[in-house]
Phi, psi and omega in degrees: 000138178293151184300322182293328177286326175296322178298315179293319180296328183264018182299148173279124188228007183211167175300319179300319179301320181288315186289344173291343188248327175198171179279134177281147173288169179299318179299322179289317177300317182295328177298315184282349182287332180259178178286127183273111177246010182258209181294132183289168179266136175196120182220127175291148176304322179302309184289323178300322182289353175277349182292131177278188187261026177238148183298330182262027177303137185296328177286317178302316181298327183282335189239347180251124185291149175236161185299337180300339177298339182278351177272117180243116182284157185303329183263008176266138177224163182294328182239074189293340178268001181053045184293326183300330181284351181244029184252097183287330174223157183307135176078349181255131179242123181239084183267321183250149188303315191262007180209154178223167183228134178248125177277097189287320181201157176268358186270138171232147177288331173229131177265106181290133185289344178265011185306131180269346182253041184289347174293339183243313183291133177081002179265028178059030175290126182286165175301152180305135182279167179295325178294318178293322178296316180294323177294319177294318180297320179296320178296317179297323179294326180281333186250083184287351176290342177282118182256336182230141175239121176269128175258116187217204181170237022044183183241113183298335182278005170278351174288150170296162182301318186296307178294329177295317179294321179298318178300309181297323181296313180297318181292321180291324178295328179287325183215100180295334186268001187287136174268126177268139170236117181261113180268120188205146171256009183305315178301336182273315190251345182206062184299340178299338181290335182279077180277163175304325180293319179293319178301315179298319179298310181297319181294335182281351180248033175297148001284123181219128176248144174254129180242117184242186185218092169265128182249348183207146181303331182298338180284346180273070180282168178300318180293320179293318179296324177297321176300314179299317179300319182295321179292311184292319178298332180275359178094016177260104180291148185236130174247157178234135174244111178266140173260129178286117189232128180298129178084348182257307185216023185273040174229139183304318185296324180292313181293322178300314178297315181301310184292321177295319180291326176296315179297320175302328179273006180071027177251127181277119170296114192262302178229147162246113187264132165294140181300136179284163182274055180274147183306128174078021182240012185297331181290348177265340189282128173277135176309135187301322178297325177293320177299320179297321178292323178297312182291329176297315179293320178298323180296329179283346184252338194233156177281168178297332179295322184271345189263124176279171173274125175278125187218159177224142171271119184290148179298163175060032176075023182290346176091175184276132176227141177285143177257081184250142178274135177272131178263359174274117185271312185192174173240136179209128172049050176081010180233143169266128184260121182245153168249127180285171178301327180279355178096002179279153181261133179225154180248141176230135186289145172275122184240150177286000000 
């Protein structure tokens, strides 16, 4: 059996699995005391072994449930992006004109406690069927305005090579010009899955980008970095989407280190996401005003190459918008008045 499959087979999936390894905090114990109707537990041994010896360890917070998940605020919903309302055929979401998203599977090797797609992920949703794939491919063939297809879920790279290749083949036959974006946390939580065979497979379906999610520098292990190198060396570009998480990475110094190390690894920090209004995730959300101050400070320290776009998905299906500060203050007497990052005032001429 391949090592990545042993990792999945050996996942920690219960309170007993956790208590065999360490003492649970009161918040963790209280979560397991009631009936669990939320996102299930699943942690690969590899990712679990990254947990340090403190209760507020950033990896521990991301993968071990706490009782706060049972608190659902009035404005939190299971589908905060209202994806179901933009699904023209099963498993396909077409929210934006030039791109669509295919829900490949509901399975993840690790269930992140901040997951915004908990209405689908972890609900034992099977991999997309051949009939669903063909229906999605037919829709893509009819809608040539779609230039990019995101493969997500769940985690599409938890599929075996054969069904993954069949999926890509059907989609590529429908649209030779389509750009694939594979959304996955596999390099972070299960780097053993990135085998030479998988790298070759992904590289053969160019143009294909891999979009992953590192949230803390501790996740950039030697094994994980080796995985990134193998993908990039094969011509598969890698982007990173970090989620801003309370207690995990809501400090300028942590994000600065993370983004610099990603660039060193040839990975572009792409987005820093404000936490979505998903049910039971309020304990992870950083106040939006605090997030704006964090990105403002990062902008004063880092280049555009290292700095991601801070963005939020608006409630009720409003879509993704960047949270950018405007340095244009006003216009007066033929001049545009700007404030620099350092706070100095400068004038730029208004031209016809």
